[in-house]
PyMOL Python script that loads the backbone (N, CA, C, O; Angstrom):
from pymol import cmd

cmd.read_pdbstr("""\
ATOM      1  N   MET A   1     103.727 137.816  77.208  1.00  0.00           N
ATOM      2  CA  MET A   1     103.184 136.559  77.687  1.00  0.00           C
ATOM      3  C   MET A   1     101.763 136.405  77.144  1.00  0.00           C
ATOM      4  O   MET A   1     100.959 137.336  77.167  1.00  0.00           O
ATOM      5  N   ARG A   2     101.493 135.225  76.668  1.00  0.00           N
ATOM      6  CA  ARG A   2     100.164 134.938  76.133  1.00  0.00           C
ATOM      7  C   ARG A   2      99.168 134.727  77.265  1.00  0.00           C
ATOM      8  O   ARG A   2      99.489 134.086  78.266  1.00  0.00           O
ATOM      9  N   LYS A   3      97.956 135.265  77.109  1.00  0.00           N
ATOM     10  CA  LYS A   3      96.889 135.076  78.085  1.00  0.00           C
ATOM     11  C   LYS A   3      95.855 134.115  77.510  1.00  0.00           C
ATOM     12  O   LYS A   3      95.631 134.075  76.300  1.00  0.00           O
ATOM     13  N   MET A   4      95.230 133.345  78.394  1.00  0.00           N
ATOM     14  CA  MET A   4      94.240 132.375  77.954  1.00  0.00           C
ATOM     15  C   MET A   4      93.159 132.259  79.026  1.00  0.00           C
ATOM     16  O   MET A   4      93.455 132.178  80.218  1.00  0.00           O
ATOM     17  N   ALA A   5      91.908 132.251  78.585  1.00  0.00           N
ATOM     18  CA  ALA A   5      90.799 132.075  79.517  1.00  0.00           C
ATOM     19  C   ALA A   5      90.828 130.663  80.078  1.00  0.00           C
ATOM     20  O   ALA A   5      91.232 129.719  79.400  1.00  0.00           O
ATOM     21  N   ILE A   6      90.397 130.534  81.314  1.00  0.00           N
ATOM     22  CA  ILE A   6      90.437 129.236  81.990  1.00  0.00           C
ATOM     23  C   ILE A   6      89.586 128.194  81.263  1.00  0.00           C
ATOM     24  O   ILE A   6      89.921 127.009  81.267  1.00  0.00           O
ATOM     25  N   SER A   7      88.502 128.622  80.650  1.00  0.00           N
ATOM     26  CA  SER A   7      87.651 127.681  79.908  1.00  0.00           C
ATOM     27  C   SER A   7      88.384 127.122  78.692  1.00  0.00           C
ATOM     28  O   SER A   7      88.256 125.939  78.377  1.00  0.00           O
ATOM     29  N   GLU A   8      89.147 127.967  78.014  1.00  0.00           N
ATOM     30  CA  GLU A   8      89.928 127.503  76.871  1.00  0.00           C
ATOM     31  C   GLU A   8      91.044 126.564  77.343  1.00  0.00           C
ATOM     32  O   GLU A   8      91.317 125.541  76.715  1.00  0.00           O
ATOM     33  N   PHE A   9      91.686 126.932  78.465  1.00  0.00           N
ATOM     34  CA  PHE A   9      92.739 126.073  79.008  1.00  0.00           C
ATOM     35  C   PHE A   9      92.193 124.700  79.362  1.00  0.00           C
ATOM     36  O   PHE A   9      92.837 123.684  79.100  1.00  0.00           O
ATOM     37  N   LYS A  10      91.011 124.669  79.956  1.00  0.00           N
ATOM     38  CA  LYS A  10      90.394 123.396  80.335  1.00  0.00           C
ATOM     39  C   LYS A  10      90.154 122.523  79.105  1.00  0.00           C
ATOM     40  O   LYS A  10      90.373 121.312  79.147  1.00  0.00           O
ATOM     41  N   ALA A  11      89.712 123.127  78.029  1.00  0.00           N
ATOM     42  CA  ALA A  11      89.416 122.375  76.813  1.00  0.00           C
ATOM     43  C   ALA A  11      90.673 121.923  76.073  1.00  0.00           C
ATOM     44  O   ALA A  11      90.658 120.906  75.379  1.00  0.00           O
ATOM     45  N   LYS A  12      91.760 122.684  76.223  1.00  0.00           N
ATOM     46  CA  LYS A  12      92.968 122.416  75.439  1.00  0.00           C
ATOM     47  C   LYS A  12      94.194 122.149  76.315  1.00  0.00           C
ATOM     48  O   LYS A  12      95.322 122.368  75.874  1.00  0.00           O
ATOM     49  N   CYS A  13      93.996 121.692  77.512  1.00  0.00           N
ATOM     50  CA  CYS A  13      95.075 121.561  78.493  1.00  0.00           C
ATOM     51  C   CYS A  13      96.315 120.852  77.943  1.00  0.00           C
ATOM     52  O   CYS A  13      97.420 121.386  78.046  1.00  0.00           O
ATOM     53  N   LEU A  14      96.154 119.678  77.371  1.00  0.00           N
ATOM     54  CA  LEU A  14      97.313 118.912  76.907  1.00  0.00           C
ATOM     55  C   LEU A  14      98.057 119.619  75.783  1.00  0.00           C
ATOM     56  O   LEU A  14      99.288 119.615  75.754  1.00  0.00           O
ATOM     57  N   SER A  15      97.327 120.221  74.865  1.00  0.00           N
ATOM     58  CA  SER A  15      97.996 120.931  73.777  1.00  0.00           C
ATOM     59  C   SER A  15      98.685 122.193  74.287  1.00  0.00           C
ATOM     60  O   SER A  15      99.726 122.582  73.758  1.00  0.00           O
ATOM     61  N   VAL A  16      98.118 122.837  75.307  1.00  0.00           N
ATOM     62  CA  VAL A  16      98.750 124.015  75.909  1.00  0.00           C
ATOM     63  C   VAL A  16     100.064 123.608  76.575  1.00  0.00           C
ATOM     64  O   VAL A  16     101.072 124.300  76.435  1.00  0.00           O
ATOM     65  N   LEU A  17     100.055 122.501  77.290  1.00  0.00           N
ATOM     66  CA  LEU A  17     101.279 122.018  77.918  1.00  0.00           C
ATOM     67  C   LEU A  17     102.343 121.693  76.875  1.00  0.00           C
ATOM     68  O   LEU A  17     103.521 121.989  77.075  1.00  0.00           O
ATOM     69  N   ASP A  18     101.936 121.090  75.772  1.00  0.00           N
ATOM     70  CA  ASP A  18     102.883 120.823  74.685  1.00  0.00           C
ATOM     71  C   ASP A  18     103.455 122.115  74.122  1.00  0.00           C
ATOM     72  O   ASP A  18     104.649 122.208  73.836  1.00  0.00           O
ATOM     73  N   GLU A  19     102.587 123.113  73.964  1.00  0.00           N
ATOM     74  CA  GLU A  19     103.028 124.413  73.435  1.00  0.00           C
ATOM     75  C   GLU A  19     104.063 125.051  74.360  1.00  0.00           C
ATOM     76  O   GLU A  19     105.090 125.547  73.897  1.00  0.00           O
ATOM     77  N   VAL A  20     103.796 125.038  75.650  1.00  0.00           N
ATOM     78  CA  VAL A  20     104.730 125.621  76.618  1.00  0.00           C
ATOM     79  C   VAL A  20     106.060 124.865  76.577  1.00  0.00           C
ATOM     80  O   VAL A  20     107.128 125.472  76.648  1.00  0.00           O
ATOM     81  N   HIS A  21     105.987 123.561  76.464  1.00  0.00           N
ATOM     82  CA  HIS A  21     107.208 122.748  76.384  1.00  0.00           C
ATOM     83  C   HIS A  21     108.016 123.084  75.135  1.00  0.00           C
ATOM     84  O   HIS A  21     109.238 123.211  75.205  1.00  0.00           O
ATOM     85  N   LYS A  22     107.354 123.227  74.009  1.00  0.00           N
ATOM     86  CA  LYS A  22     108.046 123.481  72.740  1.00  0.00           C
ATOM     87  C   LYS A  22     108.580 124.911  72.643  1.00  0.00           C
ATOM     88  O   LYS A  22     109.719 125.120  72.227  1.00  0.00           O
ATOM     89  N   THR A  23     107.756 125.900  73.027  1.00  0.00           N
ATOM     90  CA  THR A  23     108.153 127.301  72.858  1.00  0.00           C
ATOM     91  C   THR A  23     108.965 127.842  74.022  1.00  0.00           C
ATOM     92  O   THR A  23     109.644 128.861  73.887  1.00  0.00           O
ATOM     93  N   LYS A  24     108.901 127.163  75.174  1.00  0.00           N
ATOM     94  CA  LYS A  24     109.577 127.614  76.396  1.00  0.00           C
ATOM     95  C   LYS A  24     109.065 128.982  76.855  1.00  0.00           C
ATOM     96  O   LYS A  24     109.782 129.735  77.514  1.00  0.00           O
ATOM     97  N   LYS A  25     107.803 129.295  76.494  1.00  0.00           N
ATOM     98  CA  LYS A  25     107.183 130.561  76.896  1.00  0.00           C
ATOM     99  C   LYS A  25     105.989 130.272  77.794  1.00  0.00           C
ATOM    100  O   LYS A  25     105.216 129.347  77.548  1.00  0.00           O
ATOM    101  N   ALA A  26     105.854 131.085  78.845  1.00  0.00           N
ATOM    102  CA  ALA A  26     104.773 130.909  79.811  1.00  0.00           C
ATOM    103  C   ALA A  26     103.433 131.361  79.240  1.00  0.00           C
ATOM    104  O   ALA A  26     103.372 132.186  78.328  1.00  0.00           O
ATOM    105  N   ILE A  27     102.364 130.803  79.798  1.00  0.00           N
ATOM    106  CA  ILE A  27     101.000 131.198  79.431  1.00  0.00           C
ATOM    107  C   ILE A  27     100.257 131.548  80.719  1.00  0.00           C
ATOM    108  O   ILE A  27     100.273 130.783  81.683  1.00  0.00           O
ATOM    109  N   LEU A  28      99.613 132.700  80.725  1.00  0.00           N
ATOM    110  CA  LEU A  28      98.858 133.169  81.875  1.00  0.00           C
ATOM    111  C   LEU A  28      97.408 132.726  81.728  1.00  0.00           C
ATOM    112  O   LEU A  28      96.769 133.010  80.715  1.00  0.00           O
ATOM    113  N   ILE A  29      96.890 132.034  82.730  1.00  0.00           N
ATOM    114  CA  ILE A  29      95.504 131.559  82.721  1.00  0.00           C
ATOM    115  C   ILE A  29      94.666 132.561  83.508  1.00  0.00           C
ATOM    116  O   ILE A  29      95.011 132.928  84.632  1.00  0.00           O
ATOM    117  N   THR A  30      93.558 133.001  82.906  1.00  0.00           N
ATOM    118  CA  THR A  30      92.722 134.014  83.546  1.00  0.00           C
ATOM    119  C   THR A  30      91.295 133.520  83.750  1.00  0.00           C
ATOM    120  O   THR A  30      90.803 132.651  83.031  1.00  0.00           O
ATOM    121  N   ARG A  31      90.651 134.104  84.756  1.00  0.00           N
ATOM    122  CA  ARG A  31      89.223 133.863  85.006  1.00  0.00           C
ATOM    123  C   ARG A  31      88.583 135.237  85.110  1.00  0.00           C
ATOM    124  O   ARG A  31      88.936 136.039  85.975  1.00  0.00           O
ATOM    125  N   PHE A  32      87.643 135.493  84.222  1.00  0.00           N
ATOM    126  CA  PHE A  32      86.989 136.803  84.145  1.00  0.00           C
ATOM    127  C   PHE A  32      88.022 137.922  83.996  1.00  0.00           C
ATOM    128  O   PHE A  32      87.865 139.011  84.549  1.00  0.00           O
ATOM    129  N   GLY A  33      89.088 137.628  83.233  1.00  0.00           N
ATOM    130  CA  GLY A  33      90.120 138.623  82.945  1.00  0.00           C
ATOM    131  C   GLY A  33      91.173 138.793  84.024  1.00  0.00           C
ATOM    132  O   GLY A  33      92.124 139.553  83.839  1.00  0.00           O
ATOM    133  N   LYS A  34      91.024 138.102  85.150  1.00  0.00           N
ATOM    134  CA  LYS A  34      91.996 138.219  86.247  1.00  0.00           C
ATOM    135  C   LYS A  34      92.880 136.970  86.280  1.00  0.00           C
ATOM    136  O   LYS A  34      92.385 135.851  86.142  1.00  0.00           O
ATOM    137  N   PRO A  35      94.179 137.162  86.460  1.00  0.00           N
ATOM    138  CA  PRO A  35      95.104 136.018  86.491  1.00  0.00           C
ATOM    139  C   PRO A  35      94.800 135.063  87.642  1.00  0.00           C
ATOM    140  O   PRO A  35      94.578 135.496  88.773  1.00  0.00           O
ATOM    141  N   VAL A  36      94.791 133.757  87.349  1.00  0.00           N
ATOM    142  CA  VAL A  36      94.597 132.742  88.388  1.00  0.00           C
ATOM    143  C   VAL A  36      95.748 131.738  88.424  1.00  0.00           C
ATOM    144  O   VAL A  36      95.982 131.102  89.452  1.00  0.00           O
ATOM    145  N   ALA A  37      96.458 131.594  87.326  1.00  0.00           N
ATOM    146  CA  ALA A  37      97.567 130.638  87.282  1.00  0.00           C
ATOM    147  C   ALA A  37      98.492 130.980  86.123  1.00  0.00           C
ATOM    148  O   ALA A  37      98.136 131.726  85.211  1.00  0.00           O
ATOM    149  N   GLU A  38      99.676 130.415  86.189  1.00  0.00           N
ATOM    150  CA  GLU A  38     100.646 130.606  85.128  1.00  0.00           C
ATOM    151  C   GLU A  38     101.268 129.250  84.815  1.00  0.00           C
ATOM    152  O   GLU A  38     101.757 128.557  85.707  1.00  0.00           O
ATOM    153  N   VAL A  39     101.243 128.885  83.545  1.00  0.00           N
ATOM    154  CA  VAL A  39     101.877 127.642  83.109  1.00  0.00           C
ATOM    155  C   VAL A  39     103.239 128.028  82.552  1.00  0.00           C
ATOM    156  O   VAL A  39     103.338 128.756  81.564  1.00  0.00           O
ATOM    157  N   ILE A  40     104.284 127.531  83.200  1.00  0.00           N
ATOM    158  CA  ILE A  40     105.637 127.895  82.793  1.00  0.00           C
ATOM    159  C   ILE A  40     106.433 126.643  82.448  1.00  0.00           C
ATOM    160  O   ILE A  40     106.149 125.563  82.966  1.00  0.00           O
ATOM    161  N   PRO A  41     107.420 126.782  81.582  1.00  0.00           N
ATOM    162  CA  PRO A  41     108.256 125.626  81.263  1.00  0.00           C
ATOM    163  C   PRO A  41     109.144 125.296  82.462  1.00  0.00           C
ATOM    164  O   PRO A  41     109.419 126.174  83.280  1.00  0.00           O
ATOM    165  N   PRO A  42     109.590 124.061  82.578  1.00  0.00           N
ATOM    166  CA  PRO A  42     110.452 123.695  83.701  1.00  0.00           C
ATOM    167  C   PRO A  42     111.779 124.437  83.624  1.00  0.00           C
ATOM    168  O   PRO A  42     112.263 124.754  82.538  1.00  0.00           O
ATOM    169  N   SER A  43     112.361 124.710  84.788  1.00  0.00           N
ATOM    170  CA  SER A  43     113.652 125.390  84.821  1.00  0.00           C
ATOM    171  C   SER A  43     114.735 124.449  84.308  1.00  0.00           C
ATOM    172  O   SER A  43     114.533 123.238  84.215  1.00  0.00           O
ATOM    173  N   SER A  44     115.858 125.010  83.986  1.00  0.00           N
ATOM    174  CA  SER A  44     116.965 124.187  83.475  1.00  0.00           C
ATOM    175  C   SER A  44     117.567 123.335  84.576  1.00  0.00           C
ATOM    176  O   SER A  44     118.354 122.431  84.295  1.00  0.00           O
ATOM    177  N   ASP A  45     117.205 123.612  85.848  1.00  0.00           N
ATOM    178  CA  ASP A  45     117.730 122.832  86.966  1.00  0.00           C
ATOM    179  C   ASP A  45     117.078 121.464  87.067  1.00  0.00           C
ATOM    180  O   ASP A  45     117.600 120.573  87.738  1.00  0.00           O
ATOM    181  N   VAL A  46     115.930 121.289  86.400  1.00  0.00           N
ATOM    182  CA  VAL A  46     115.216 120.027  86.493  1.00  0.00           C
ATOM    183  C   VAL A  46     116.020 118.953  85.769  1.00  0.00           C
ATOM    184  O   VAL A  46     116.355 119.086  84.592  1.00  0.00           O
ATOM    185  N   VAL A  47     116.319 117.885  86.505  1.00  0.00           N
ATOM    186  CA  VAL A  47     117.101 116.786  85.935  1.00  0.00           C
ATOM    187  C   VAL A  47     116.141 115.819  85.253  1.00  0.00           C
ATOM    188  O   VAL A  47     115.146 115.405  85.847  1.00  0.00           O
ATOM    189  N   SER A  48     116.434 115.464  84.027  1.00  0.00           N
ATOM    190  CA  SER A  48     115.556 114.573  83.287  1.00  0.00           C
ATOM    191  C   SER A  48     115.935 113.102  83.462  1.00  0.00           C
ATOM    192  O   SER A  48     115.325 112.225  82.851  1.00  0.00           O
ATOM    193  N   GLU A  49     116.934 112.837  84.292  1.00  0.00           N
ATOM    194  CA  GLU A  49     117.347 111.451  84.514  1.00  0.00           C
ATOM    195  C   GLU A  49     116.299 110.724  85.350  1.00  0.00           C
ATOM    196  O   GLU A  49     115.445 111.346  85.981  1.00  0.00           O
ATOM    197  N   SER A  50     116.379 109.436  85.342  1.00  0.00           N
ATOM    198  CA  SER A  50     115.469 108.610  86.113  1.00  0.00           C
ATOM    199  C   SER A  50     115.711 108.802  87.603  1.00  0.00           C
ATOM    200  O   SER A  50     116.852 108.988  88.025  1.00  0.00           O
ATOM    201  N   TRP A  51     114.661 108.758  88.395  1.00  0.00           N
ATOM    202  CA  TRP A  51     114.797 108.885  89.848  1.00  0.00           C
ATOM    203  C   TRP A  51     115.278 107.593  90.480  1.00  0.00           C
ATOM    204  O   TRP A  51     115.739 107.581  91.622  1.00  0.00           O
ATOM    205  N   ILE A  52     115.166 106.507  89.730  1.00  0.00           N
ATOM    206  CA  ILE A  52     115.601 105.212  90.261  1.00  0.00           C
ATOM    207  C   ILE A  52     117.117 105.244  90.430  1.00  0.00           C
ATOM    208  O   ILE A  52     117.859 105.499  89.481  1.00  0.00           O
ATOM    209  N   GLY A  53     117.552 104.984  91.634  1.00  0.00           N
ATOM    210  CA  GLY A  53     118.972 104.985  91.931  1.00  0.00           C
ATOM    211  C   GLY A  53     119.540 106.359  92.228  1.00  0.00           C
ATOM    212  O   GLY A  53     120.748 106.496  92.425  1.00  0.00           O
ATOM    213  N   SER A  54     118.687 107.390  92.264  1.00  0.00           N
ATOM    214  CA  SER A  54     119.186 108.743  92.460  1.00  0.00           C
ATOM    215  C   SER A  54     119.743 108.977  93.866  1.00  0.00           C
ATOM    216  O   SER A  54     120.511 109.917  94.071  1.00  0.00           O
ATOM    217  N   MET A  55     119.375 108.150  94.821  1.00  0.00           N
ATOM    218  CA  MET A  55     119.865 108.310  96.191  1.00  0.00           C
ATOM    219  C   MET A  55     121.052 107.396  96.493  1.00  0.00           C
ATOM    220  O   MET A  55     121.498 107.311  97.637  1.00  0.00           O
ATOM    221  N   LYS A  56     121.557 106.721  95.481  1.00  0.00           N
ATOM    222  CA  LYS A  56     122.676 105.803  95.655  1.00  0.00           C
ATOM    223  C   LYS A  56     123.860 106.536  96.289  1.00  0.00           C
ATOM    224  O   LYS A  56     124.198 107.653  95.899  1.00  0.00           O
ATOM    225  N   ASP A  57     124.475 105.889  97.264  1.00  0.00           N
ATOM    226  CA  ASP A  57     125.647 106.416  97.970  1.00  0.00           C
ATOM    227  C   ASP A  57     125.367 107.682  98.779  1.00  0.00           C
ATOM    228  O   ASP A  57     126.303 108.377  99.174  1.00  0.00           O
ATOM    229  N   SER A  58     124.104 107.991  99.031  1.00  0.00           N
ATOM    230  CA  SER A  58     123.803 109.185  99.824  1.00  0.00           C
ATOM    231  C   SER A  58     123.345 108.841 101.236  1.00  0.00           C
ATOM    232  O   SER A  58     123.108 109.741 102.042  1.00  0.00           O
ATOM    233  N   MET A  59     123.217 107.548 101.550  1.00  0.00           N
ATOM    234  CA  MET A  59     122.774 107.130 102.869  1.00  0.00           C
ATOM    235  C   MET A  59     123.716 106.072 103.417  1.00  0.00           C
ATOM    236  O   MET A  59     124.429 105.393 102.678  1.00  0.00           O
ATOM    237  N   LYS A  60     123.693 105.955 104.739  1.00  0.00           N
ATOM    238  CA  LYS A  60     124.509 104.943 105.391  1.00  0.00           C
ATOM    239  C   LYS A  60     123.600 104.160 106.331  1.00  0.00           C
ATOM    240  O   LYS A  60     122.909 104.750 107.162  1.00  0.00           O
ATOM    241  N   ILE A  61     123.597 102.846 106.206  1.00  0.00           N
ATOM    242  CA  ILE A  61     122.774 101.995 107.061  1.00  0.00           C
ATOM    243  C   ILE A  61     123.546 101.731 108.341  1.00  0.00           C
ATOM    244  O   ILE A  61     124.682 101.258 108.312  1.00  0.00           O
ATOM    245  N   LEU A  62     122.909 102.045 109.472  1.00  0.00           N
ATOM    246  CA  LEU A  62     123.514 101.820 110.778  1.00  0.00           C
ATOM    247  C   LEU A  62     122.710 100.760 111.508  1.00  0.00           C
ATOM    248  O   LEU A  62     121.525 100.963 111.771  1.00  0.00           O
ATOM    249  N   GLY A  63     123.308  99.663 111.833  1.00  0.00           N
ATOM    250  CA  GLY A  63     122.639  98.631 112.594  1.00  0.00           C
ATOM    251  C   GLY A  63     121.886  97.643 111.727  1.00  0.00           C
ATOM    252  O   GLY A  63     122.034  97.607 110.505  1.00  0.00           O
ATOM    253  N   ASP A  64     121.076  96.846 112.396  1.00  0.00           N
ATOM    254  CA  ASP A  64     120.320  95.772 111.759  1.00  0.00           C
ATOM    255  C   ASP A  64     118.987  96.321 111.250  1.00  0.00           C
ATOM    256  O   ASP A  64     118.187  96.822 112.040  1.00  0.00           O
ATOM    257  N   ILE A  65     118.741  96.234 109.952  1.00  0.00           N
ATOM    258  CA  ILE A  65     117.482  96.739 109.392  1.00  0.00           C
ATOM    259  C   ILE A  65     116.488  95.619 109.106  1.00  0.00           C
ATOM    260  O   ILE A  65     115.411  95.865 108.564  1.00  0.00           O
ATOM    261  N   VAL A  66     116.849  94.381 109.472  1.00  0.00           N
ATOM    262  CA  VAL A  66     115.987  93.244 109.199  1.00  0.00           C
ATOM    263  C   VAL A  66     115.255  92.775 110.449  1.00  0.00           C
ATOM    264  O   VAL A  66     114.063  92.473 110.397  1.00  0.00           O
ATOM    265  N   SER A  67     115.962  92.713 111.568  1.00  0.00           N
ATOM    266  CA  SER A  67     115.368  92.221 112.813  1.00  0.00           C
ATOM    267  C   SER A  67     114.372  93.227 113.373  1.00  0.00           C
ATOM    268  O   SER A  67     114.446  94.415 113.059  1.00  0.00           O
ATOM    269  N   PRO A  68     113.427  92.752 114.211  1.00  0.00           N
ATOM    270  CA  PRO A  68     112.470  93.662 114.842  1.00  0.00           C
ATOM    271  C   PRO A  68     113.178  94.704 115.708  1.00  0.00           C
ATOM    272  O   PRO A  68     114.267  94.452 116.223  1.00  0.00           O
ATOM    273  N   ALA A  69     112.570  95.846 115.861  1.00  0.00           N
ATOM    274  CA  ALA A  69     113.168  96.922 116.648  1.00  0.00           C
ATOM    275  C   ALA A  69     113.120  96.636 118.137  1.00  0.00           C
ATOM    276  O   ALA A  69     113.937  97.157 118.897  1.00  0.00           O
ATOM    277  N   THR A  70     112.180  95.818 118.558  1.00  0.00           N
ATOM    278  CA  THR A  70     112.078  95.448 119.974  1.00  0.00           C
ATOM    279  C   THR A  70     112.256  93.942 120.116  1.00  0.00           C
ATOM    280  O   THR A  70     112.145  93.190 119.148  1.00  0.00           O
ATOM    281  N   ASP A  71     112.535  93.521 121.347  1.00  0.00           N
ATOM    282  CA  ASP A  71     112.714  92.108 121.637  1.00  0.00           C
ATOM    283  C   ASP A  71     111.384  91.373 121.471  1.00  0.00           C
ATOM    284  O   ASP A  71     110.338  91.886 121.871  1.00  0.00           O
ATOM    285  N   GLU A  72     111.417  90.197 120.893  1.00  0.00           N
ATOM    286  CA  GLU A  72     110.188  89.428 120.662  1.00  0.00           C
ATOM    287  C   GLU A  72     109.477  89.083 121.965  1.00  0.00           C
ATOM    288  O   GLU A  72     108.262  88.890 121.967  1.00  0.00           O
ATOM    289  N   ASN A  73     110.211  89.002 123.073  1.00  0.00           N
ATOM    290  CA  ASN A  73     109.596  88.715 124.372  1.00  0.00           C
ATOM    291  C   ASN A  73     108.645  89.830 124.831  1.00  0.00           C
ATOM    292  O   ASN A  73     107.770  89.602 125.666  1.00  0.00           O
ATOM    293  N   GLU A  74     108.824  91.022 124.285  1.00  0.00           N
ATOM    294  CA  GLU A  74     107.999  92.157 124.645  1.00  0.00           C
ATOM    295  C   GLU A  74     106.711  92.238 123.816  1.00  0.00           C
ATOM    296  O   GLU A  74     105.868  93.099 124.067  1.00  0.00           O
ATOM    297  N   TRP A  75     106.559  91.358 122.842  1.00  0.00           N
ATOM    298  CA  TRP A  75     105.398  91.404 121.959  1.00  0.00           C
ATOM    299  C   TRP A  75     104.184  90.806 122.661  1.00  0.00           C
ATOM    300  O   TRP A  75     104.196  89.632 123.029  1.00  0.00           O
ATOM    301  N   GLU A  76     103.170  91.582 122.842  1.00  0.00           N
ATOM    302  CA  GLU A  76     101.960  91.135 123.518  1.00  0.00           C
ATOM    303  C   GLU A  76     101.242  90.039 122.730  1.00  0.00           C
ATOM    304  O   GLU A  76     100.648  89.138 123.321  1.00  0.00           O
ATOM    305  N   VAL A  77     101.295  90.112 121.420  1.00  0.00           N
ATOM    306  CA  VAL A  77     100.575  89.155 120.578  1.00  0.00           C
ATOM    307  C   VAL A  77     101.135  87.730 120.725  1.00  0.00           C
ATOM    308  O   VAL A  77     100.411  86.764 120.486  1.00  0.00           O
ATOM    309  N   LEU A  78     102.395  87.587 121.107  1.00  0.00           N
ATOM    310  CA  LEU A  78     103.009  86.270 121.252  1.00  0.00           C
ATOM    311  C   LEU A  78     102.785  85.663 122.620  1.00  0.00           C
ATOM    312  O   LEU A  78     103.079  84.487 122.835  1.00  0.00           O
ATOM    313  N   ARG A  79     102.265  86.453 123.548  1.00  0.00           N
ATOM    314  CA  ARG A  79     102.002  85.928 124.891  1.00  0.00           C
ATOM    315  C   ARG A  79     100.762  85.054 124.842  1.00  0.00           C
ATOM    316  O   ARG A  79      99.747  85.454 124.272  1.00  0.00           O
ATOM    317  N   GLY A  80     100.827  83.905 125.412  1.00  0.00           N
ATOM    318  CA  GLY A  80      99.751  82.966 125.280  1.00  0.00           C
ATOM    319  C   GLY A  80      98.944  82.791 126.485  1.00  0.00           C
ATOM    320  O   GLY A  80      97.994  82.008 126.483  1.00  0.00           O
TER     321      GLY A  80
END
""", "prot")
cmd.dss("prot")
cmd.show_as("cartoon", "prot")
cmd.util.cbc("prot")
cmd.orient("prot")
């Protein structure tokens, strides 16, 4: 595993992320020679599909979702 000082990582963050993405190899970030973080490529479980529509058919609407939850007669703001 490649090691990199935190100062170098700060200066080259975007290129380091590209490197990890391309090589699929982790990079250990160190401060004063001691590990503080590890940049790793995403696992193969990560789905690259769009999140839009990802919950389709996973929920069921029960009842009225448009009307107020309480009776309008109970609303203090409408009392005159």
